[in-house]
C-alpha positions in Angstrom: 58.8 214.1 -132.5 58.5 216.9 -130.0 60.5 217.1 -126.8 57.4 217.5 -124.6 59.1 218.9 -121.5 61.1 221.4 -123.5 58.0 222.4 -125.5 56.0 223.1 -122.3 58.8 225.4 -121.0 59.1 227.3 -124.4 55.3 227.5 -124.9 54.7 229.0 -121.5 57.4 231.6 -122.1 56.0 232.4 -125.5 52.5 232.9 -124.1 53.8 235.2 -121.4 55.8 237.2 -123.9 52.9 237.5 -126.3 50.2 238.5 -123.7 52.4 240.4 -121.2 50.3 242.0 -118.4 47.1 241.9 -120.5 44.2 239.5 -120.0 43.2 236.7 -122.4 40.4 234.3 -123.1 40.7 230.7 -124.5 38.3 228.5 -126.3 38.1 225.4 -124.2 36.2 222.5 -125.9 37.4 219.6 -123.8 39.3 218.1 -126.7 43.0 217.4 -126.3 44.1 220.3 -128.5 42.2 223.0 -126.6 42.8 221.4 -123.3 46.6 221.4 -123.8 46.5 225.0 -125.0 44.3 226.1 -122.0 46.6 224.3 -119.5 49.7 225.9 -121.1 48.0 229.3 -121.0 46.8 228.9 -117.5 50.4 228.0 -116.4 51.6 231.1 -118.2 49.0 233.6 -117.2 47.1 232.3 -114.1 44.1 234.5 -113.4 44.9 236.7 -116.4 43.3 233.9 -118.4 39.6 233.2 -118.6 39.0 229.8 -120.1 35.6 229.8 -121.8 33.7 226.6 -122.5 30.8 227.2 -124.8 28.0 224.6 -124.9 27.0 224.9 -128.5 24.4 222.2 -128.4 26.8 220.3 -130.7 29.0 218.7 -128.1 29.7 215.1 -127.0 27.5 213.3 -124.6 27.9 214.7 -121.0 30.7 217.0 -122.2 29.7 220.0 -120.1 29.6 218.0 -116.8 33.0 216.6 -117.7 34.5 220.0 -118.3 33.3 221.3 -114.9 35.0 218.3 -113.2 38.2 218.1 -115.2 39.1 221.8 -115.1 37.8 222.7 -111.6 41.4 223.8 -110.8 41.0 226.8 -113.2 39.4 229.4 -110.9 38.5 231.6 -113.8 36.7 229.0 -115.8 33.5 230.3 -117.4 30.8 228.0 -118.9 28.4 229.6 -121.4 25.2 228.0 -122.7 25.2 229.1 -126.4 22.9 226.3 -127.7 20.1 228.5 -128.9 22.4 231.1 -130.5 24.4 228.5 -132.4 21.5 226.4 -133.6 19.6 229.6 -134.5 22.6 230.8 -136.6 22.8 227.4 -138.4 19.1 227.3 -139.3 18.7 226.8 -143.0 22.5 226.5 -143.6 23.4 223.4 -145.7 26.7 224.2 -147.3 29.6 222.6 -145.3 31.9 225.5 -145.6 29.2 228.0 -144.7 28.3 225.9 -141.7 32.0 226.2 -140.5 32.0 229.9 -141.2 28.8 230.4 -139.2 30.2 228.4 -136.3 33.5 230.3 -136.4 31.7 233.6 -136.4 29.5 232.7 -133.5 32.4 231.3 -131.5 34.2 234.6 -131.9 31.1 236.6 -130.9 30.8 234.5 -127.8 34.4 235.1 -126.8 34.2 238.8 -127.6 31.4 239.1 -125.0 33.5 237.3 -122.4 36.5 239.3 -123.4 34.6 242.6 -122.8 33.5 241.4 -119.4 37.1 240.6 -118.2 38.9 243.2 -120.3 40.8 240.6 -122.4 42.8 241.7 -125.4 44.0 238.2 -126.5 42.4 235.1 -127.8 44.2 231.8 -127.2 43.3 228.8 -129.5 44.2 225.1 -129.8 44.8 225.2 -133.6 47.2 222.4 -134.6 49.3 221.9 -137.7 46.9 219.6 -139.7 44.2 222.3 -139.1 46.3 224.9 -140.8 47.3 222.6 -143.7 43.7 221.6 -144.5 42.6 225.3 -144.3 45.5 226.7 -146.4 45.1 223.9 -148.9 41.4 224.6 -149.4 40.4 221.0 -148.3 38.2 222.4 -145.5 38.2 225.4 -143.2 38.4 225.0 -139.5 36.3 227.1 -137.2 39.4 228.4 -135.5 41.4 229.0 -138.7 39.8 229.8 -142.0 36.3 230.2 -140.7 37.1 233.2 -138.6 35.5 236.5 -139.5 37.8 239.0 -141.3 37.5 241.4 -138.4 38.4 240.1 -135.0 38.1 242.4 -132.1 41.1 241.2 -130.2 44.6 242.7 -130.1 46.0 239.3 -131.1 45.6 235.6 -131.3 47.9 233.1 -129.6 48.2 229.5 -130.9 50.7 227.7 -128.7 50.3 224.2 -130.4 50.0 225.5 -134.0 53.1 223.5 -135.2 52.2 220.2 -133.5 50.6 217.1 -134.9 47.9 215.3 -132.9 50.3 212.6 -131.5 52.7 215.3 -130.4 49.9 217.2 -128.6 49.1 214.0 -126.7 52.8 213.8 -125.7 52.5 217.3 -124.3 49.2 216.5 -122.5 51.0 213.6 -120.8 53.9 215.9 -119.8 51.3 218.3 -118.3 49.9 215.3 -116.4 46.4 215.8 -117.8 44.0 213.0 -117.1 43.8 210.1 -119.6 40.2 211.2 -120.4 41.9 214.2 -122.0 45.3 213.0 -123.2 44.0 209.8 -124.8 40.6 210.8 -126.0 39.8 210.7 -129.7 39.8 213.8 -131.8 36.6 215.8 -131.9 36.0 218.4 -134.6 36.0 222.1 -133.6 32.5 222.7 -135.1 31.3 219.7 -133.1 28.4 217.5 -134.3 27.6 220.1 -137.0 30.1 218.3 -139.3 28.6 214.9 -138.3 25.3 216.0 -139.7 25.2 216.2 -143.5 23.0 219.2 -144.5 21.1 221.5 -142.1 21.8 221.0 -138.4 18.7 220.6 -136.2 18.3 219.7 -132.5 16.9 216.3 -133.6 19.8 215.4 -135.9 22.4 216.6 -133.5 20.8 214.4 -130.8 20.8 211.4 -133.1 24.5 212.0 -133.9 25.4 212.5 -130.2 23.8 209.3 -129.0 25.1 207.3 -131.9 28.7 208.6 -131.4 28.5 207.5 -127.7 27.5 204.0 -128.8 30.4 203.8 -131.4 33.0 205.0 -128.9 31.8 202.5 -126.3 31.7 199.5 -128.7 35.0 200.2 -130.5 37.3 200.9 -127.5 39.0 197.5 -127.8 40.0 198.4 -131.4 41.9 201.4 -130.2 40.9 203.6 -133.2 42.6 206.9 -133.9 39.1 208.2 -134.4 35.7 206.6 -134.3 32.3 208.2 -134.6 28.9 208.2 -136.2 27.3 210.7 -138.6 23.8 211.4 -139.7 24.1 211.4 -143.5 20.5 211.4 -144.8 17.2 209.5 -144.8 16.1 206.1 -146.1 13.1 203.8 -145.9 13.0 201.3 -143.0 10.6 199.1 -141.1 9.6 199.5 -137.4 7.2 196.8 -136.3 4.7 196.5 -139.0 5.1 200.1 -140.2 7.1 201.7 -143.0 9.2 204.6 -141.8 11.4 207.2 -143.5 14.2 207.5 -141.0 17.7 208.7 -140.5 20.7 206.9 -142.0 23.6 206.8 -139.5 27.1 206.1 -140.9 29.7 204.6 -138.6 33.4 205.5 -139.2 36.5 204.1 -137.5 40.0 204.8 -138.7 43.7 204.2 -137.9 46.1 207.1 -138.3 49.2 208.7 -136.9 48.5 212.3 -137.4 45.2 212.6 -139.2 46.8 213.6 -142.5 46.1 210.1 -143.9 44.0 207.4 -142.5 42.8 203.8 -143.1 39.4 202.5 -142.3 39.5 199.8 -139.7 38.4 196.2 -140.3 35.7 195.7 -137.6 34.3 192.2 -137.0 30.7 191.5 -138.1 29.4 190.8 -134.6 30.6 194.1 -133.3 29.1 196.0 -136.3 25.8 194.2 -135.7 25.8 195.1 -132.0 26.5 198.8 -132.9 23.5 198.9 -135.4 21.3 197.1 -132.9 22.0 199.6 -130.2 21.7 202.7 -132.4 18.4 201.6 -134.0 17.1 200.3 -130.7 17.6 203.6 -128.8 16.0 205.7 -131.5 12.9 204.7 -133.5 13.7 207.4 -136.1 16.9 205.7 -137.2 16.1 203.5 -140.2 19.5 202.0 -141.0 23.2 202.0 -140.0 26.1 201.7 -142.5 29.8 201.2 -142.1 32.2 203.5 -144.0 35.2 201.6 -145.5 36.8 204.6 -147.3 40.4 205.6 -146.5 41.8 209.1 -146.4 42.5 209.9 -149.2 40.2 209.8 -151.2 37.8 210.8 -148.3 38.4 213.1 -145.4 37.9 211.6 -141.9 34.9 213.7 -141.0 31.9 214.0 -143.4 32.0 217.8 -143.7 
């Protein structure tokens, strides 16, 4: 386990040494990884750092408002609405790896624009150790690792939490005295809801996934999952009133894990599962059915794509 206080001291010094007197931008998503990286970098660089939160249209419910409130102490925080650009770039893309590459490329383009405005030479990222392992092993690329374009118009990339596991990042978050909403929140993938929509990403499918994820997180809080979410995985026949519908299939997933490298599907009681399906199908007439995924990792990965 990491000595969180010592790590904070060392990381701040490393960031200062890497960036020097230059300016930097950081990808701030609101997840614990990027939040810790951003807080470390802000301690190290102050107003030399521009934290950039990009609303991709693929974020959690009410994420943008939460970012404004949580990181109000960062005077240089920039919030960018990239929804149209991201969804436009993903139009017609169905291959999971290509989706990640497209998102990675678009993320970097967004940051390059911000970097040009503030004269930033460095990009800070919240890449953690499991991200690198999965990317290097060919399991799946991550938008901030293997999905990056070959040419990056930054002088360098700084990854202060690159050697930490998720539970260690949480320890550092607590040491930094970040709010529980950040330090204790469940993992959220860098590409966002794009990897919780199997196949092409559309506004409609992203909205279905977003609303369903909010239900799952709310209902499963008492189970204290390492990660719990919903994904739109296809279409199937259903009945709404007296009418036959061909609607979305939403898969619910809830797992226990220490670091995300392996995971076990949680045993959820029937009453809770029924309540989840009732809420998800009740709030959206276009959802035909809800299923619960009992697959461990391995053989499955935690996310669907």
